[in-house]
C-alpha positions in Angstrom: -0.3 0.1 0.0 2.7 2.5 0.8 4.3 1.6 -2.8 1.1 2.7 -4.3 0.7 5.8 -2.2 4.3 6.8 -3.2 3.5 6.3 -6.9 0.3 8.6 -6.5 2.6 11.3 -5.1 4.8 11.0 -8.2 2.7 12.5 -10.8 5.5 12.3 -13.6 5.7 8.5 -12.9 2.1 8.0 -13.1 1.5 9.9 -16.2 4.5 7.9 -17.7 2.8 4.6 -16.7 -0.4 5.7 -18.1 1.2 6.8 -21.5 2.8 3.6 -21.5 -0.6 1.7 -21.3 -2.1 3.5 -24.0 0.8 3.2 -26.3 0.8 -0.6 -25.7 -3.0 -0.8 -26.1 -2.7 1.1 -29.5 0.1 -1.3 -30.9 -1.6 -4.3 -30.1 -4.8 -3.1 -31.6 -3.2 -1.8 -35.0 -1.4 -5.1 -34.8 -4.6 -7.1 -35.1 -5.5 -5.6 -38.7 -4.3 -6.9 -42.1 -4.0 -5.8 -45.5 -5.7 -8.6 -46.7 -8.8 -7.9 -49.0 -12.3 -7.9 -47.3 -14.3 -11.1 -47.8 -17.5 -8.9 -48.7 -16.2 -5.9 -50.7 -12.6 -6.2 -51.1 -11.4 -3.2 -49.4 -8.6 -3.1 -46.9 -7.5 -2.8 -43.9 -9.2 -5.5 -42.4 -9.6 -7.6 -39.2 -9.1 -11.2 -39.3 -11.5 -13.5 -37.5 -10.6 -17.2 -36.8 -12.7 -19.8 -38.4 -13.8 -23.2 -37.3 -11.6 -25.0 -39.9 -8.4 -22.8 -38.3 -8.6 -20.4 -41.2 -9.2 -16.9 -41.3 -11.9 -14.7 -42.6 -11.0 -10.9 -43.3 -13.7 -8.2 -42.9 -13.2 -4.5 -43.2 -14.4 -1.8 -40.8 -17.7 -0.9 -42.9 -18.8 -4.4 -43.5 -18.4 -4.9 -39.6 -20.5 -2.1 -38.8 -23.7 -2.9 -40.9 -26.0 -6.0 -40.8 -25.5 -8.0 -44.0 -29.1 -8.7 -44.2 -30.9 -5.2 -43.5 -28.2 -2.6 -43.2 -28.8 -1.6 -39.6 -26.0 -1.7 -36.9 -24.4 -5.0 -36.7 -24.4 -6.4 -33.1 -23.5 -9.9 -33.5 -21.5 -12.2 -36.0 -21.4 -15.7 -37.0 -19.5 -18.1 -39.6 -21.4 -19.1 -42.7 -21.2 -22.1 -44.7 -19.0 -20.6 -46.9 -16.5 -19.9 -44.3 -17.0 -16.2 -44.2 -17.8 -14.0 -41.1 -21.3 -12.5 -41.3 -22.1 -9.5 -39.2 -25.9 -9.1 -38.5 -28.1 -7.1 -36.2 -29.8 -8.6 -33.3 -33.3 -9.0 -35.0 -31.5 -10.8 -38.2 -29.6 -13.0 -35.9 -32.6 -14.2 -34.1 -34.3 -15.0 -37.2 -31.2 -16.9 -38.7 -30.7 -18.9 -35.3 -34.4 -20.0 -35.2 
């Protein structure tokens, strides 16, 4: 506890630790993107999603944001029979999963 209190008193050290955490999170987030073309529209950069067969499905940010069936905001995703990740809204997901 005394160690934490001494850290709080040293504002420069706390600021450096917070900045380091932000940089690390940013690097890890950036590293998860790929230049592979999107499975749906062919655009890049994309994010890779691991498939059940061990391969990857690559989907760009735009195709991850909207439902593949109705263009509403996508809330969920699933792997289709063509080994591609499909992003859908809650309503369409319920219809598909029934």
